[in-house]
C-alpha positions as CSV (number, residue, x, y, z in Angstrom):
1,X,76.5,121.3,152.6
2,X,73.2,121.3,151.4
3,X,71.8,123.7,149.3
4,X,68.0,125.2,149.7
5,X,65.7,127.5,147.2
6,X,65.6,130.6,149.5
7,X,69.7,130.4,149.0
8,X,69.1,131.2,145.8
9,X,69.0,134.9,144.2
10,X,68.0,136.2,141.3
11,X,68.9,139.9,139.2
12,X,65.4,141.6,137.9
13,X,65.5,144.0,135.1
14,X,69.1,143.1,133.8
15,X,70.9,145.9,131.8
16,X,69.4,148.7,130.2
17,X,65.8,148.4,130.1
18,X,62.7,151.3,129.3
19,X,59.7,150.5,131.4
20,X,60.9,149.5,135.0
21,X,57.4,148.2,135.7
22,X,58.5,145.0,133.9
23,X,60.3,144.3,137.4
24,X,57.6,144.5,139.4
25,X,56.4,141.3,137.5
26,X,59.6,139.7,137.4
27,X,60.0,140.4,141.5
28,X,56.4,138.3,141.8
29,X,57.7,135.4,139.8
30,X,60.6,134.9,141.4
31,X,58.7,135.3,145.1
32,X,56.3,132.3,143.3
33,X,59.7,130.3,142.8
34,X,60.5,130.4,146.1
35,X,63.7,132.6,145.5
36,X,65.2,133.7,149.0
37,X,66.1,137.2,146.6
38,X,66.0,139.5,144.2
39,X,69.1,142.2,143.3
40,X,68.8,145.3,141.3
41,X,71.2,146.6,139.9
42,X,71.1,150.7,139.8
43,X,70.8,153.0,136.8
44,X,70.1,156.2,137.5
45,X,67.7,156.9,134.6
46,X,64.9,154.0,135.0
47,X,66.1,152.2,137.9
48,X,66.7,154.8,141.0
49,X,67.4,152.2,144.2
50,X,65.1,154.1,146.0
51,X,61.5,154.7,143.6
52,X,62.3,151.2,142.2
53,X,62.3,149.3,145.7
54,X,59.8,151.3,147.2
55,X,57.1,149.6,144.2
56,X,59.1,146.2,144.8
57,X,58.4,146.3,148.5
58,X,54.5,146.5,147.6
59,X,54.9,144.0,145.1
60,X,56.2,141.2,147.2
61,X,55.7,140.0,151.0
62,X,58.8,137.5,151.9
63,X,61.3,138.0,149.1
64,X,64.2,139.9,150.3
65,X,65.4,142.9,148.8
66,X,68.7,143.9,147.5
67,X,70.3,147.3,146.6
68,X,72.8,145.4,144.1
69,X,75.0,147.8,144.2
70,X,74.6,151.4,144.5
71,X,77.6,153.5,145.1
72,X,78.8,156.3,148.0
73,X,79.0,160.0,147.2
74,X,75.9,159.9,145.0
75,X,73.6,160.3,148.1
76,X,74.0,162.5,151.2
77,X,74.1,160.5,154.4
78,X,71.2,161.4,156.2
79,X,69.1,161.2,152.7
80,X,70.8,157.5,152.3
81,X,69.8,156.6,155.8
82,X,66.7,157.9,155.6
83,X,65.6,156.3,152.6
84,X,67.4,152.8,154.0
85,X,65.3,153.0,157.4
86,X,62.1,153.8,154.8
87,X,62.7,150.5,152.8
88,X,62.5,148.4,155.8
89,X,59.4,150.0,156.9
90,X,57.2,149.7,153.2
91,X,59.0,145.8,153.2
92,X,58.5,144.4,156.8
93,X,62.8,144.6,157.3
94,X,63.6,142.3,154.2
95,X,66.0,145.5,152.6
96,X,69.6,145.1,151.9
97,X,71.8,148.3,151.0
98,X,74.5,147.0,148.8
99,X,77.3,149.0,147.9
100,X,80.0,149.1,145.0
101,X,83.3,150.7,144.7
102,X,82.8,154.0,142.6
103,X,83.5,154.3,139.0
104,X,86.3,157.1,138.8
105,X,86.7,157.8,135.2
106,X,83.0,158.9,135.3
107,X,82.2,160.0,138.8
108,X,84.7,162.7,138.0
109,X,83.1,163.8,134.8
110,X,79.5,163.9,136.7
111,X,81.5,165.5,140.0
112,X,81.0,163.0,141.9
113,X,83.7,162.6,144.8
114,X,85.3,159.6,144.6
115,X,85.4,157.8,148.3
116,X,88.8,155.7,149.4
117,X,88.5,152.6,151.2
118,X,88.8,154.8,154.6
119,X,86.1,157.0,153.3
120,X,83.7,154.1,152.8
121,X,84.7,152.2,156.2
122,X,83.2,156.0,157.7
123,X,80.2,156.0,155.6
124,X,79.0,152.8,156.8
125,X,80.2,153.8,160.5
126,X,78.3,157.3,159.8
127,X,75.2,155.4,158.7
128,X,74.6,153.0,161.9
129,X,75.4,156.2,164.0
130,X,72.0,157.6,162.3
131,X,70.0,154.3,162.3
132,X,71.1,154.0,166.1
133,X,69.6,157.8,166.5
134,X,72.9,159.6,167.0
135,X,74.4,162.9,166.2
136,X,77.1,162.8,163.4
137,X,79.6,165.1,163.8
138,X,82.4,163.9,161.1
139,X,84.7,165.3,158.7
140,X,87.1,163.1,156.8
141,X,87.1,161.2,153.7
142,X,83.8,160.4,154.3
143,X,82.9,164.3,153.4
144,X,82.4,167.2,156.2
145,X,79.0,167.1,158.7
146,X,79.2,169.6,161.5
147,X,75.6,168.3,162.8
148,X,73.3,165.4,161.5
149,X,70.7,163.6,162.9
150,X,68.2,161.6,161.4
151,X,65.6,162.1,164.2
152,X,64.2,158.9,164.5
153,X,66.6,155.8,165.2
154,X,65.8,152.7,163.1
155,X,65.4,149.8,165.2
156,X,65.9,147.3,162.4
157,X,68.6,148.9,160.2
158,X,69.3,146.8,156.7
159,X,72.4,144.9,156.4
160,X,74.8,146.8,154.6
161,X,77.3,144.4,151.7
162,X,80.0,145.2,149.7
163,X,80.8,144.1,146.1
164,X,84.4,142.9,146.2
165,X,86.6,141.3,144.2
166,X,90.4,142.4,145.2
167,X,92.0,141.4,148.2
168,X,92.0,145.1,150.2
169,X,88.3,145.4,148.8
170,X,87.6,142.0,150.4
171,X,89.4,143.1,153.6
172,X,87.7,146.2,154.1
173,X,84.3,143.9,153.3
174,X,85.1,141.9,156.3
175,X,86.3,144.0,158.6
176,X,83.5,146.7,158.3
177,X,80.2,145.1,156.1
178,X,77.7,142.6,157.3
179,X,78.4,140.7,153.6
180,X,80.1,140.3,150.7
181,X,78.7,139.4,146.9
182,X,81.4,138.3,145.3
183,X,82.5,138.9,141.3
184,X,81.1,136.6,138.4
185,X,83.2,134.0,137.0
186,X,85.2,132.8,140.2
187,X,85.6,129.2,140.4
188,X,84.6,127.9,143.5
189,X,88.3,127.6,144.6
190,X,88.5,131.5,143.8
191,X,85.6,132.0,146.1
192,X,87.6,130.1,148.6
193,X,90.2,131.9,148.6
194,X,87.9,135.4,148.4
195,X,86.2,134.1,151.9
196,X,89.1,133.3,153.7
197,X,90.6,137.1,153.0
198,X,87.7,138.5,154.4
199,X,86.8,135.9,157.7
200,X,90.4,136.8,158.1
201,X,90.3,140.8,158.7
202,X,86.9,140.1,160.0
203,X,89.0,138.6,162.9
204,X,91.8,140.8,163.1
205,X,89.2,143.7,163.5
206,X,87.3,142.1,166.3
207,X,84.1,141.0,164.1
208,X,82.5,137.3,164.4
209,X,83.6,136.1,160.9
210,X,80.9,133.4,161.0
211,X,78.6,136.7,160.9
212,X,79.2,137.6,157.6
213,X,76.8,137.0,154.5
214,X,78.7,135.9,151.2
215,X,77.2,136.0,147.7
216,X,78.6,133.9,145.0
217,X,77.1,135.4,141.8
218,X,77.1,132.2,139.6
219,X,76.6,132.8,135.6
220,X,74.5,129.7,134.9
221,X,73.6,128.6,131.5
222,X,70.8,125.9,131.5
223,X,70.4,123.6,128.5
224,X,67.7,124.6,126.3
225,X,68.8,128.4,125.6
226,X,69.7,129.0,122.2
227,X,73.0,129.6,121.2
228,X,72.9,133.1,121.0
229,X,71.2,133.3,124.5
230,X,74.4,131.0,125.8
231,X,77.1,133.3,123.9
232,X,75.4,136.4,125.4
233,X,75.1,135.2,129.1
234,X,78.8,133.3,129.3
235,X,80.9,134.2,126.3
236,X,80.6,137.7,126.1
237,X,79.5,138.5,129.5
238,X,83.2,136.7,130.6
239,X,84.9,138.9,127.7
240,X,83.6,142.0,128.8
241,X,85.2,141.6,131.9
242,X,88.3,140.7,131.2
243,X,88.4,143.3,128.7
244,X,88.8,145.6,131.5
245,X,92.4,144.9,132.9
246,X,92.3,146.0,136.6
247,X,88.8,143.4,136.6
248,X,90.3,140.8,134.9
249,X,93.6,140.6,136.6
250,X,91.9,140.3,140.0
251,X,89.9,137.6,138.4
252,X,92.3,135.6,137.3
253,X,95.0,136.4,140.3
254,X,92.0,135.0,142.5
255,X,91.3,131.8,140.3
256,X,94.6,131.2,139.8
257,X,95.0,131.5,136.2
258,X,97.8,132.4,133.7
259,X,97.4,135.9,132.1
260,X,98.7,135.3,128.6
261,X,94.9,134.4,127.5
262,X,93.9,137.7,128.9
263,X,96.9,139.3,127.2
264,X,95.5,138.0,123.9
265,X,92.0,139.5,124.4
266,X,93.8,142.5,125.4
267,X,95.3,142.5,122.2
268,X,91.9,143.1,120.6
269,X,91.3,146.4,121.7
270,X,88.1,145.8,122.8
271,X,87.0,148.3,124.9
272,X,86.6,150.8,121.7
273,X,82.9,149.3,121.5
274,X,82.5,151.4,124.2
275,X,82.4,154.4,121.8
276,X,81.6,153.1,118.7
277,X,77.9,153.0,117.7
278,X,76.7,149.2,117.2
279,X,73.6,148.2,118.6
280,X,73.6,145.7,121.6
281,X,73.6,142.5,119.5
282,X,76.4,143.3,117.3
283,X,78.4,144.2,120.3
284,X,77.6,140.9,122.4
285,X,78.4,138.9,119.1
286,X,81.8,140.5,118.6
287,X,82.6,140.1,122.4
288,X,81.1,135.9,122.3
289,X,83.4,135.7,119.7
290,X,86.5,137.2,121.1
291,X,86.3,134.3,123.8
292,X,88.0,131.9,121.1
293,X,91.2,133.4,122.7
294,X,90.5,131.8,126.2
295,X,90.7,128.5,127.3
296,X,87.3,126.5,127.6
297,X,88.3,125.2,131.2
298,X,87.7,128.4,132.2
299,X,84.1,129.0,131.4
300,X,82.9,125.6,132.4
301,X,84.9,125.6,136.1
302,X,83.9,129.2,136.7
303,X,80.4,128.9,135.7
304,X,77.1,126.7,135.8
305,X,76.8,124.9,132.5
306,X,74.5,122.3,131.4
307,X,71.6,120.4,132.4
308,X,69.5,121.6,135.5
309,X,71.5,118.7,137.8
310,X,74.7,119.8,136.2
311,X,74.0,123.2,137.3
312,X,72.8,122.5,140.4
313,X,76.0,120.4,141.4
314,X,78.1,123.6,140.4
315,X,76.0,125.6,143.3
316,X,76.4,123.0,145.6
317,X,80.4,123.5,144.6
318,X,80.1,127.0,145.8
319,X,78.2,126.4,148.9
320,X,80.5,123.9,149.6
321,X,83.7,126.7,149.0
322,X,81.8,128.9,151.7
323,X,79.2,130.6,149.9
324,X,76.2,131.4,152.0
325,X,73.9,132.4,148.7
326,X,74.2,132.2,145.2
327,X,72.6,135.0,143.0
328,X,72.0,133.7,139.5
329,X,73.4,135.7,136.9
330,X,72.2,135.3,133.3
331,X,69.3,132.9,133.0
332,X,65.9,133.8,132.4
333,X,63.3,132.9,134.5
334,X,61.8,129.5,132.6
335,X,65.8,128.4,133.3
336,X,65.4,129.6,136.5
337,X,62.2,127.4,137.1
338,X,64.5,124.1,135.6
339,X,67.1,124.8,138.8
340,X,64.3,125.4,141.6
341,X,62.5,122.6,140.2
342,X,65.5,120.4,140.3
343,X,66.8,121.4,143.8
344,X,63.0,121.1,144.9
345,X,62.9,117.6,143.7
346,X,66.3,117.2,145.6
347,X,64.7,118.0,148.7
348,X,61.7,115.8,148.8
């Protein structure tokens, strides 16, 4: 299948940031490149989705604005529905609402309810009813709402997508959501397996599997980046996922990889980095060095690495595996431009 520039998305304001206004220029640059969408991951202290996306809607004219990701339970459903409908109005129907699973340990400390699969499915159903102008009376895993109504229907409700990696969450996405954001470091074969699970669940739920939107998150390190940039983009990032057994196991199983290398990695007890007073660069260096425990072919098979043409060929692999869209993870705007330039050249 062909790959066009408007199928490419990128993150803006990755990680911890000080000045959210930098995202305005990053979004404008992505739109100038012709990208199809920008993703903003929520951090309440500096990247609250509603306010940040509201500003981005006025700095851009065409590009899709994806909340990637927020969580259920952090806003009342009425507030969430109103925020999303307001974003649709502000952006000219360019908003996409993305959710991830809760972070149980953190949410417990904050007093935020942890929503199970049934609760997430019900939350989506509640949002859709509110957008349709219905009155919602509900008592279940998503909460207790005696009588809830938005007050004005949303004629163009945003698509709702789910970040998923494990089989149960993929099936949940296929049965109840409009699309799925797939995890970084899945191989094209892992992406194909993931998509098959979601599509099967959609069929079993009586939904059209062809209507589902699948974002393949592809870590990309383009030739020309420094050794430090490459280590930050690829080695430290894959280790940051695999050092968490519950995440790493899902990645390995979906890719069909042996677990022994991950067990060697886990023996390093790298999760202590979360509690040690190290600066970000030092922590990244430690994580990158730990990648020596992993087979080199894991990195080359699950990321786009090399010159622009090599990276573009790998992106095509993910589209051929069934992905609808590509979310570039890691490359700077300069390296994104190299990929986009190659795509435009191939199309001309």
